[in-house]
Each structure stands twice: as C-alpha cells, then as structure tokens.
C-alpha positions as CSV (number, residue, x, y, z in Angstrom):
1,M,-20.4,10.0,13.6
2,P,-22.3,10.2,10.3
3,I,-21.3,7.9,7.4
4,Q,-19.1,9.7,4.9
5,P,-20.8,10.0,1.6
6,T,-19.4,8.2,-1.4
7,T,-18.2,10.5,-4.2
8,V,-18.1,9.4,-7.8
9,H,-16.3,11.6,-10.4
10,F,-17.0,11.1,-14.1
11,Q,-16.5,12.8,-17.4
12,L,-18.9,13.4,-20.3
13,T,-18.6,14.8,-23.8
14,G,-21.1,17.2,-25.1
15,S,-23.2,16.5,-28.1
16,G,-22.4,18.7,-31.1
17,H,-19.3,20.3,-29.7
18,H,-17.4,17.3,-28.3
19,R,-15.9,19.3,-25.5
20,P,-15.4,17.2,-22.4
21,F,-16.8,18.3,-19.0
22,A,-16.7,17.0,-15.5
23,A,-19.4,16.0,-13.1
24,D,-19.6,14.3,-9.7
25,A,-22.2,12.6,-7.5
26,R,-22.4,12.2,-3.8
27,F,-24.6,9.7,-1.9
28,V,-24.6,7.5,1.2
29,A,-24.0,4.0,-0.3
30,D,-26.6,1.8,1.3
31,G,-28.0,-0.1,-1.7
32,R,-31.3,1.7,-1.5
33,A,-32.8,3.6,-4.4
34,K,-32.7,7.3,-3.6
35,P,-34.2,10.3,-5.3
36,V,-31.7,12.1,-7.6
37,V,-31.0,15.8,-7.6
38,V,-29.0,17.5,-10.3
39,F,-27.5,20.9,-9.4
40,V,-26.7,23.5,-12.1
41,H,-24.3,26.4,-11.4
42,G,-24.8,29.9,-12.7
43,F,-23.0,32.4,-14.8
44,K,-19.3,32.6,-13.8
45,G,-20.0,29.6,-11.6
46,F,-18.7,26.0,-11.5
47,K,-19.5,22.8,-9.7
48,D,-16.9,23.2,-7.0
49,W,-17.5,26.8,-6.3
50,G,-17.6,27.9,-2.7
51,H,-19.8,25.8,-0.5
52,F,-21.2,23.5,-3.3
53,N,-19.3,20.4,-2.1
54,V,-20.6,21.0,1.5
55,L,-24.1,21.3,-0.1
56,A,-23.6,18.0,-1.9
57,D,-22.7,16.2,1.3
58,W,-25.7,17.8,3.1
59,F,-28.1,16.4,0.4
60,A,-26.3,13.0,0.5
61,H,-26.9,12.8,4.3
62,R,-30.5,13.8,3.7
63,G,-31.0,10.7,1.5
64,F,-30.5,12.0,-2.0
65,V,-28.0,11.3,-4.8
66,F,-26.7,14.8,-5.4
67,V,-25.1,15.3,-8.9
68,K,-23.4,18.5,-10.1
69,L,-21.6,19.3,-13.3
70,N,-19.4,21.9,-14.9
71,L,-21.3,23.1,-18.0
72,S,-18.9,22.5,-20.8
73,H,-18.1,26.1,-21.8
74,N,-18.1,27.6,-18.3
75,G,-14.3,28.2,-18.5
76,V,-13.2,25.3,-16.4
77,V,-10.9,22.8,-18.0
78,V,-11.0,19.0,-17.3
79,G,-7.8,18.3,-15.4
80,G,-7.1,22.1,-15.0
81,T,-6.9,24.4,-12.0
82,G,-10.6,23.9,-11.2
83,D,-11.3,27.6,-11.7
84,L,-12.1,29.7,-14.8
85,E,-9.1,29.5,-17.1
86,D,-10.3,28.8,-20.7
87,L,-11.7,32.2,-21.5
88,E,-12.1,31.4,-25.2
89,A,-14.5,28.6,-24.3
90,F,-16.4,30.9,-22.0
91,G,-16.8,33.4,-24.8
92,R,-18.2,30.6,-27.1
93,N,-20.8,29.5,-24.6
94,N,-24.5,29.9,-25.2
95,F,-27.8,28.9,-23.7
96,S,-28.4,26.1,-26.2
97,I,-25.1,24.5,-25.4
98,E,-25.9,24.6,-21.7
99,L,-29.3,23.0,-22.2
100,D,-27.7,20.3,-24.3
101,D,-25.0,19.6,-21.7
102,L,-27.7,19.1,-19.1
103,G,-29.5,16.8,-21.4
104,T,-26.3,14.8,-21.9
105,L,-26.0,14.4,-18.2
106,L,-29.6,13.3,-17.8
107,D,-29.1,10.7,-20.5
108,A,-25.9,9.5,-18.8
109,L,-27.7,9.0,-15.5
110,H,-30.1,6.7,-17.2
111,Q,-27.1,4.6,-18.4
112,P,-25.2,4.1,-15.1
113,D,-22.2,2.5,-16.9
114,Q,-21.5,6.1,-18.2
115,T,-21.2,7.6,-14.7
116,G,-20.0,4.9,-12.4
117,I,-23.0,5.6,-10.0
118,P,-24.5,2.2,-9.0
119,A,-27.9,1.8,-10.5
120,A,-29.2,0.4,-7.2
121,E,-28.5,3.7,-5.5
122,M,-30.7,5.8,-7.8
123,D,-34.4,6.1,-8.2
124,L,-34.6,8.0,-11.5
125,S,-38.4,8.1,-11.3
126,R,-37.7,10.7,-8.7
127,L,-35.4,13.1,-10.6
128,A,-35.3,16.7,-9.7
129,L,-33.2,19.8,-10.8
130,I,-31.9,22.7,-8.8
131,G,-30.4,25.7,-10.6
132,H,-28.7,28.8,-9.1
133,S,-29.0,32.2,-10.8
134,R,-28.7,31.6,-14.6
135,G,-28.8,27.9,-13.8
136,G,-32.2,28.5,-12.4
137,G,-33.5,29.7,-15.7
138,L,-31.8,26.7,-17.4
139,V,-33.5,24.1,-15.1
140,L,-36.9,25.6,-15.9
141,L,-36.3,25.3,-19.6
142,K,-34.9,21.8,-19.3
143,A,-37.8,20.6,-17.2
144,A,-40.2,22.0,-19.8
145,E,-38.6,19.9,-22.6
146,D,-37.7,16.8,-20.6
147,A,-40.5,14.8,-19.0
148,R,-38.0,12.7,-17.0
149,V,-37.7,15.7,-14.6
150,R,-40.2,15.3,-11.8
151,A,-39.6,18.6,-9.9
152,V,-37.6,21.8,-10.1
153,A,-36.2,24.3,-7.6
154,T,-34.8,27.6,-8.6
155,W,-32.4,29.5,-6.3
156,A,-32.1,33.2,-7.1
157,A,-33.1,32.5,-10.7
158,I,-33.1,34.8,-13.7
159,S,-36.6,35.2,-15.4
160,Q,-35.4,35.7,-18.9
161,V,-32.5,34.7,-21.1
162,N,-32.4,38.0,-22.8
163,P,-31.5,40.5,-20.1
164,G,-32.9,43.4,-22.1
165,W,-30.2,44.1,-24.7
166,T,-31.0,47.4,-26.4
167,E,-30.7,47.8,-30.2
168,Q,-27.7,50.0,-29.7
169,Q,-26.0,47.5,-27.4
170,M,-26.5,44.7,-29.9
171,A,-25.3,46.9,-32.8
172,D,-22.1,47.7,-30.9
173,W,-21.7,44.1,-29.9
174,Q,-22.1,42.8,-33.4
175,Q,-19.7,45.4,-34.8
176,Q,-17.0,44.6,-32.3
177,G,-17.8,40.8,-32.2
178,V,-17.2,40.6,-28.5
179,L,-18.4,42.1,-25.2
180,H,-16.4,41.8,-22.0
181,V,-17.7,41.4,-18.5
182,E,-15.6,41.5,-15.4
183,N,-15.3,38.6,-13.0
184,S,-15.4,40.7,-9.8
185,R,-13.7,37.8,-7.8
186,T,-10.7,37.3,-10.1
187,R,-10.7,40.6,-12.1
188,Q,-10.6,38.6,-15.3
189,Q,-12.2,40.2,-18.3
190,L,-14.5,37.5,-19.6
191,P,-15.4,37.6,-23.3
192,L,-18.9,37.0,-24.6
193,Y,-18.9,36.6,-28.4
194,Y,-21.9,37.9,-30.5
195,Q,-22.9,34.3,-31.3
196,L,-24.6,34.3,-27.9
197,V,-27.2,36.8,-29.3
198,E,-27.4,34.9,-32.6
199,N,-28.1,31.7,-30.7
200,Y,-30.8,33.3,-28.7
201,Y,-32.7,34.7,-31.7
202,A,-32.3,31.3,-33.5
203,N,-33.9,29.5,-30.6
204,Q,-36.3,31.9,-29.0
205,D,-39.1,29.3,-28.5
206,R,-36.8,26.9,-26.7
207,L,-35.2,29.8,-24.6
208,D,-38.4,31.6,-23.6
209,I,-38.7,31.0,-19.9
210,E,-42.1,32.7,-19.6
211,Q,-43.8,30.7,-22.3
212,N,-42.2,27.4,-21.2
213,L,-43.2,28.0,-17.6
214,R,-46.8,28.9,-18.5
215,R,-47.3,26.1,-21.0
216,W,-45.3,23.1,-20.0
217,L,-44.7,23.3,-16.2
218,Q,-48.3,23.7,-15.1
219,N,-48.5,20.2,-13.6
220,R,-44.9,19.9,-12.4
221,P,-43.8,20.9,-8.9
222,V,-41.8,24.1,-9.0
223,L,-40.2,25.8,-6.0
224,I,-39.0,29.4,-6.6
225,L,-36.6,30.4,-3.8
226,H,-35.1,33.8,-3.6
227,G,-33.4,36.1,-1.0
228,D,-34.9,39.5,-0.3
229,Q,-31.4,41.0,-0.2
230,D,-30.3,39.6,-3.5
231,E,-27.9,42.2,-5.0
232,T,-27.5,40.5,-8.4
233,V,-30.9,39.2,-9.4
234,P,-33.7,41.3,-7.9
235,L,-36.5,39.6,-5.9
236,A,-38.9,41.0,-8.6
237,R,-37.6,38.2,-10.9
238,A,-38.9,35.5,-8.6
239,Q,-42.2,37.3,-8.3
240,Q,-42.3,37.4,-12.1
241,L,-41.8,33.7,-12.3
242,H,-44.5,33.1,-9.8
243,E,-46.9,35.3,-11.7
244,W,-46.3,33.3,-14.8
245,Q,-46.9,30.0,-12.9
246,P,-49.1,30.7,-9.9
247,A,-49.1,26.9,-9.1
248,A,-45.4,27.2,-8.2
249,K,-44.4,27.7,-4.6
250,L,-42.6,31.0,-4.0
251,Q,-40.5,31.1,-0.9
252,V,-38.5,34.3,0.1
253,L,-35.6,34.0,2.5
254,P,-35.3,37.1,4.7
255,G,-31.8,38.6,4.7
256,A,-30.4,36.2,2.0
257,T,-28.2,37.5,-0.7
258,H,-27.5,36.1,-4.2
259,N,-25.1,33.5,-3.1
260,F,-27.0,32.6,0.1
261,G,-24.0,33.6,2.3
262,G,-21.5,31.6,0.3
263,A,-18.1,32.8,-1.0
264,H,-15.2,31.3,-2.9
265,P,-13.2,29.7,-1.5
266,W,-15.2,28.2,1.3
267,T,-13.2,26.6,4.2
268,S,-15.9,25.7,6.7
269,A,-17.4,22.2,7.0
270,E,-20.8,23.8,7.6
271,L,-23.1,25.5,5.1
272,P,-23.7,29.2,5.3
273,E,-26.9,29.9,7.3
274,H,-29.0,31.0,4.3
275,A,-27.7,28.2,2.1
276,Q,-28.7,25.8,4.9
277,Q,-32.2,27.3,4.9
278,A,-32.4,27.0,1.1
279,A,-31.3,23.4,1.3
280,E,-33.8,22.5,3.9
281,A,-36.7,24.2,2.1
282,T,-35.7,22.4,-1.2
283,A,-35.3,19.0,0.4
284,E,-38.6,19.2,2.1
285,F,-40.3,20.3,-1.1
286,F,-38.8,17.4,-3.1
287,E,-39.6,14.9,-0.4
288,L,-43.2,16.0,-0.4
289,K,-43.7,16.2,-4.1
290,M,-41.7,13.1,-5.1
291,K,-43.0,10.5,-2.7
292,S,-42.2,7.0,-4.0
C-alpha cells in the first residue's frame, strides 16, 4: 500500500491588499529534497475544485512537492464553505493581484517558516508552475518576471489577458461599473467591476502574454498542453502560444475537454482519464527538464 502523502495547510496575506488566502502542499515525507510544483487554478476555480486534491496526491507519489493556492480574490473565504461565496471580492479581482499573490506564495516557499513545509523536503532550484485555463496565462507571465521558476506547463491556457473587449462593450461596462458573468455550475451571477479593464491598461507590458513569451521565456522549458475537444478555450489558443514560442513543446490530448474530464464535486479516488494523461505528460516534462 503506498505511503499516504503528508498535507500541510498554510495561510498567506497578499501584498498591497492584505486579504488572507489559503494554500496547501502535499508530499511524501522522506527527508529528501524534491522538485516543487505550484498549481494555479483558473477563472471561477479554486484549489480544492473537483479532482485537484487527487491530482496533488498523484504528484506527491510521483516524487514532487505539490503546492496549490486560492488566489486571494477568487471568491473563496478562509474558513468559509470552500466554494465561491465572497462575490464582492471576486468582482474586485484583477490580473495584477493574481500575479502578486503568486509572487507572495513563491516568496513564502523560500522562507519555509511561513509555510510549515520542511525545508529538507524541497529542492527550490527545481521549481515549476502549472496553470489551468486563465491560470495558464498567469504562470507564463509569472515565469517571465521571476527567474526562480525553472519550468512551466500550461493546461488549456488562455493566450491573452484581454479577451477582445470591443469599444462598445468597454463603454457600456464603464458606464454601468460592473459586468456580470454566470457561474454555470452554481448559477451565481458573478460581478466583474470595471477596475479589471483599468488595471489591464495600466499594466499592459506586464500582462502581455505574447511579448513576455517571446522575449523572456526563450530559454525556459515550456509545455503547452491542450485538449482537442476544449469547449471553453479553443485549441487555436495553444497553437498561438506555440507560434509565439516555437521552442516550447505543444502537446494535444485527443478527446480532452477543458477540465480534462473533471467535475465538481469529484468523489473518485482516481484521476479522470484525460487529467491522468495531462499529469503524466507534465511530470515527465518536468523530470526531463529539471534534472538535479
């Protein structure tokens, strides 16, 4: 029977906004320094969504320290229900906040007393990021600005932060102050305040996935993984990322949808088939590219 991974829960506070957010790490405690993988959820996602805990155990058994976080303004409350409930915070989120939250986590990993993860278990010279959907765009941007990141894998990633807002859409949004999107799972009407647009235009260089991928990730291992049946982010987005950085590895999973077969809640102790394929491809890529 395999050894049960150790789970460490910890809490951080974002720089600038001082809103607390939760994170956790899973690893097989054997006193050996292991590569560290940080997983970033997507839009309307959270760290314990669907099969993500099963995924964390899978990577732990594979020999990684697997860390995942709730981005501070994703709507999840520390000590709350574990699902999206703070819609005001969700509406106040923006891409700069998310990048800064990820930076706060990376800083904390380099100061183990802030996380409770034993330093002896982590080899932070082999630090990698995985991002799903919008999180995929975020990990590319974070790797471009943080040299501590050795490798990156995107799962069903967006290729631009600006999804193509028209002038009329932005004018209406600015006039009303808020745009609502539906959470198809819960039927919640999730607010997006106009500050999201303002933040984008105030930080275009930092948030430009194309230019950051072209200029700063030429010598960093990048895996672009996408399903050919993705109903949310078209496969063309992965092909676009690969065009911008031909040195990256593009891997298409036949039959895989946006969530790689996962759903929330997830009651099985096994990964969905396509999530298993994504995990295996990513682990092999990191093991090859981050040899100690």
